[in-house]
Every structure is written in C-alpha cells, then in structure tokens.
N, C-alpha and C positions, 0 to 999 in steps of 0.2 A: 150599531155599525157591524157589518159582517166583513171580515178580512179574508180575502181569497188570494191564494198563491196560484198563479197561472203559469204553466211551463209546458215544454215540449221540445223534442229534438229539432235541430235545424232541418227545415224542409217539411216539418209535420203540419204546418199551417197555423201555428200559434198566433201569428200577427193578424190573420184574418179573424180568428176567434176573438181576439182582443178588440178588433175594430167593431165586430158585431155587438159585443157586450157594451162597448161605449155607446153605440147607436141606440141600445135599449135603455140606457140610463145609468150604467155603471160608472163609478169614478175610477178611471184607469190610471194607475201609476206605472209608467213604462220605464223599466230600468235601462233599456238600451238608449232611449231618448235622453234620459237623465245622464247616462254615462257620456253621451256626446256633449251635453251642456256643461258638465263639470270640468271639461278639458278645452273649453273654448278659449281663444286668446284673452289674456289678462286674468285668467283664473289661477287660483293656487294649485288646482289640479294639473294644469298644463305645465306650470313651473316645476312641479314635482316630477312629472314624467320626463321633462327635458333634463332635469338634474340626474335622473336615473339612467336614461337611454342616450343622452347626448342631443345636440342640436341637429344631427342628421335626420331625426324623425320629424322635422318641421318642413313645411313647404316654403318656397321663397317668400310667400306672403305672411309667414309666421303662424300659420294654422297647423294642426296636427296632420301629418301625412299618414293616414290610416293604413293604406296598403303597405307602406314601408314598415310601419310598426307591426302590422299583422304578420308580415314575412319574418320579422325577428322573433315574435313570441309564439306563433302557433306550432312551431316545431321544436320549441325549447321550453319544457315545463317549468324550469327554474326562472326563466325570464318572464313567463306568463304569470307565475306567482308574484313576481316583483311588481308587475303592472297591476295585478288585481289588488295587491296590498295598498296601492295608492288610490285606485279608483273606487273600490268597493265601499270604504268608509264614507267617502264623499257622496256616493249614490245613496247609501243608507240614510245619511243625514237629510238629504233633500227629499227622499221618499217619505220620511217621517213627517216632514213639514207639510207635504201635500196631503198625507193621510189625516193629519190633525185638522186640516181645513174642511174635511168632509163632514156632512151632517150625521147625527146619531142613527138615523134610519137608513143610511146609504149602504150599498154594496160596493166595497172598495176592492178593486182587482189589481193586485200587484203582478205585472207582467215581468216575469223573472226567468230569463233563459237558463241561468245556471243555478236554479233553485235546488235541484237534486245534488249537483256537484258540491255545493257549498253548505249542504246540510241545513237548509233554511226552512224545511217543512214545518217544524214546530212553531214557527212564528205566526202561522196562519190558522184561522178557524177551519178552513178546508183547503185542500190542494186539488186543483183541476189540472189534469194532464191531457194535452192534445196528442193523440197517438196516431201514428201511421207506420206501416212496415218499412224496414230499411230500404227495400227495393223501390217503394213508392217515393220515399224521400230522396233517394239517389236520382231517380228520374226527374223529379221536380228541380233539383239543384242544377242538373246538367241542362235540362230543356228550358226551364224558365229563368234561371239566374245566370246561365252562360258559363258555369264552371266546367272545367274538365272533370272527367270521372275521378282522376287522381286527386284533384283539389277537393272534390266533394267528399270522397272517402276519408281524406285527412281531416276535414272539418268534423265529420261525423265521429271519427275515432277519438277526437279531442273532447268529446262530450260523454256524459253518462250513457250507459247502455239503456236500451228499451226496457229491460227487466228492472233496472234500478229505478227508473222513473215510475214505472207502474207500481213498484213496491211502496212508494210514498203517496200514491194517488188516493184521494177520497172519491173523486169523480173522474171518469175517463170519457173523453169525447173522441169517438172514432172518426178520423178524417182520412181514411184510406181510399175513399171513393171520390166522385166528382164534386165540384164546389156546390152545386145545387142541392146535394144531399146533406151538406154541412149545416146550412142555416136552420132547418127545423130542429136539429139536434142541439144547436147552441141555444135556440129559443126555449127549448124544454128545460135545459140546464138553468137558464136565466130565470124562468118561472119558479123553479125550485129554490134558487138562491134568494129571490125576493120573498118567498114564503118563509124561508129560514130566518131572513133578516127581520121580518115582522114578528116572528116567534122569539126573537131575542138571540138568534145565532146558534141555537142548540143544534148539534149534529144529531141525525136520526139514523 
C-alpha cells in the first residue's frame, strides 16, 4: 500500500485531481466528506459541536447549519481551533478505518485540505500538492463559486501560504492553466504512483 497525502489551497483544483485519481483506481479517503459525515444528525460529533457552540448552529430540521457555523469560526482562530479539536479526531478515526480496508497493493490517497496547516505530511509516503497562483485561485473562487472577492481573500488567508504547501510537497501538480491541461499531468503522476506502489512504496 502506498499512502499519499493530497492537498492544495482553496481554488487550486484539488477536488478535480482527487476525482481523476479515483477514476484511475486510487482509493480516495476524502477528509471533507468524512468531516460532513461525522457531524450528521445523531452522531457524537454533532452532539459535541452543539455542546461547544450552542443550538444556534443547527437548522430547524436539526442538521448542522454550515454557513452559520462557518461565519462563527472563519474569522475567529480560537473558535476554529475549538471546532477542529472536535472534528479532526473523528475524521482521523474514520480515515484509518477506510485505509485499513484497502488492499496491500493499492494507492490510498488521503484528500486533506489542511494537511500543511496541521503538520500531517509525515503521516504519508508522499505528499502531492495541487498548485495554482493566488490570482488564479481568487478568480476561480469569485467566478466559479460565487464568492465575493473579500470572502475569497479571507478564505485564502485562513490557509497555509503557497510557499508553506510547496515546502512539504514531494510531487507538485501545476493547475494554473485550463482544465484540459490538468488531466495528462494527473495521469502522469498516477502512473508514477502505481509504479512506486508496485516497487513497495519506496521514494525515489
């Protein structure tokens, strides 16, 4: 088994790279998706979040009101740390379960947005960073996700810098251009990962 940590700043295109790798045969462990699952109604995660932040972060139906919670934590580092202290251990536990279910020759890709911020690089055989310039990312967030420029800049500022991500990268996928230029780059990385997995995961 080859354990890959996949990360990239918001708007860099990490989700598209993750989708492509899954289509090639990677076992993708998506931290964002798991983070949503561990705070679904009836979970210990949601109960802990409500205990910390109050019932005001729930919708009338009893689900987590993500925009409201996001408004609380994204401009308050202390509250964000409190949320992460609840969610991250639950995500880690579930991620370990999914990884354990993979086969010995599989490439397991952990899709982790905050890999750099949380110092998780040593957990993986290789770290793959999807990279795009701040200007490209800002344009995508405004044009494709409907954020205001102020919202987009705030989200970007709450993450690691480009330089910090590149410092932990073993492999960098350049996604500063159009989508059609991305697929062959990801395919080349996938071929290399498969080769490494067959060789026993040794870095070269």
